[in-house]
N, C-alpha and C positions, 0 to 999 in steps of 0.2 A: 450185698444190698443193705444199706443202712435202714434201720427202722425209723418210722415217723415218730416224732415226739409231739405231745400236746403241751403248748405253753400258755401261761396265764398272762394276759395283757390288760392292764388297768386303763380304762377310758376316763373321760372327763366326769367329775362328780356332778350330781344333781343335788342342790342344796335348798333347804327351806329355812327361813329366819324372819324376824320382824321386818328387816329391810336389808338391802345389799346382797340378796341371794337370788337364785333363779326364780324361786317361788316364795309366797308369803305364808307364814304361820305366826300368829301373834301370841307369843308365850310370855311376854313381859307382864308381870303382875298376876299371873294365873293363880287364882285363889285355891285354897284347900278344898278338896271335894268337887273340883270342876275340871272340865276338859276342853281341849281345843283341837280343831281339825284344820289342817293346812289346805291351801289351794291344791287343786288336782294337777298332776303331771299327766299330760296326754301323750302317750307313746305312739298313738296312731295305729294304723294297721300295716305299716311297712315292716321290713325286717329290722329288728332292734335287739339290743342286748336283753337277755332275760335273767342273767345271773348277776347277783349283787351282794355286796357287803353293806351293812348299815351302821351308822353311828348316830347317837343322840346325846345331847349335852344340855344340862340345866345348871342353874345357880340360884341359891336362896337369898331372900331379902335379909337385910341387916337387922331387922326388928327383933327377930328371935332365931336362935339356932335350931336347925332341923333335928328331928329325933332319929338316932341311928337305927337302921332296920326298916324305916318307912320307905315307900317307893313312889316313883313317878313311872307310870306304866305306858308303854309304847305299843301302838297298834298300827296296822295298815288297812286303810279302807280301799276297796277295789271295785271296779266296774269292768268285769271281764269282757263284756260286749260293747263297752263305751257308753251304755245308757242306763243299765240297771245296777245301782250301787248296793252295798251291803247294809246300808241304813238310809233313812230319808232326811238326814241333817244336812241341809244346804249343799246339795250335790255340786262339787267343783269349786267351792268357795272357802276362804279362810273365815271360819265361823265357830262360835261356841258350841260345844256338845250339849244337846238339850237335856240329857239325862244319862245317868250311869248305865241304864239298861241298853242304851244305844251302842254300847261296846260289845254286846253279846255276840253279834254276827261278824265282828271284825277279826282280822288276823292278828293275834297277839304275837308280837315280836320279842318282847322282853321288858325288863324293868331297870331303871336306874335306882339302885339301892343306896340310900344314904349310908355312907361308911364312916362319917365323922361329923360331930356336932359343931360345925363351923359355918360361918356365913361368908359370902363373897368369894367362894372357892368353886370353880367349875367342877361338876361331877358328871361322869359320862358312862355310857354302856355301849357296846357294839356287838355285832353278831353277823352270822352268815357263814357260808354263802346261802342265799335264799334264791328261789326261782320265782320270778314274777312274769306271768304270761298274760296278765290283764291289760286291757287297752289303756285304762286310766287308774291312777293310784293317788292316795293322799295319806300323809302321816297323821296320826291322832295321838295326842298326849292326854293322860288322865293323872291329875295331881292327887294321889292317895295319901299325901303327907298331911300333917296338921299345920303346915306353913305355906306361905305365899312365895311363888317364884319371884326373883328379883325384878324390879321394874326400873332400875337405873343402870343396868349393865350395858356394855357395848353389845351390838347385835351379834357378835361372834360367840357369845357365851350361852346363848339359847338357840339351839339349832337341831336340825335333823338332816342327815346326808345319806344319799344312796350312792354307792361307788360301784359303777358297772365293772364287771370282771369278765372280759371276753376270753374265750378259749380259742386258740389258733393252732392249726396243724402245721408243723414244721417239716 
């Protein structure tokens, strides 16, 4: 008798960007010391993927080069029951983060660490797998650098992506 194997099968990505993505997050021109929350993804209460990889990407404005070692921090805001979010900043909408303190109860995923003092070059971070069992989620970016994110790049250079990773028994 052959043993069963568990295989990993990647499903369709869920993307957030200024435009041209599944959901909106307005990152163009995000100023130093400010944050942005994306629109919520409503997984509903049906059977859905819960295991994900994540990828975040930013690019800095051409006015000044970013400082090596500074970060853009990535969080996930959740509503496990679909109604009660981790903070009260514009539940479900693409909106500015009202204060840095609003990050305290969010799920910290990781940071994009500036690794070279150049402009107009995409920088990214990724991680996972992570388990998401909440009904609704939204990415949150906090620009902890001294520089502004680019405001004239294509929509593909400022983004957040969740990549569902389905485990299947063979």
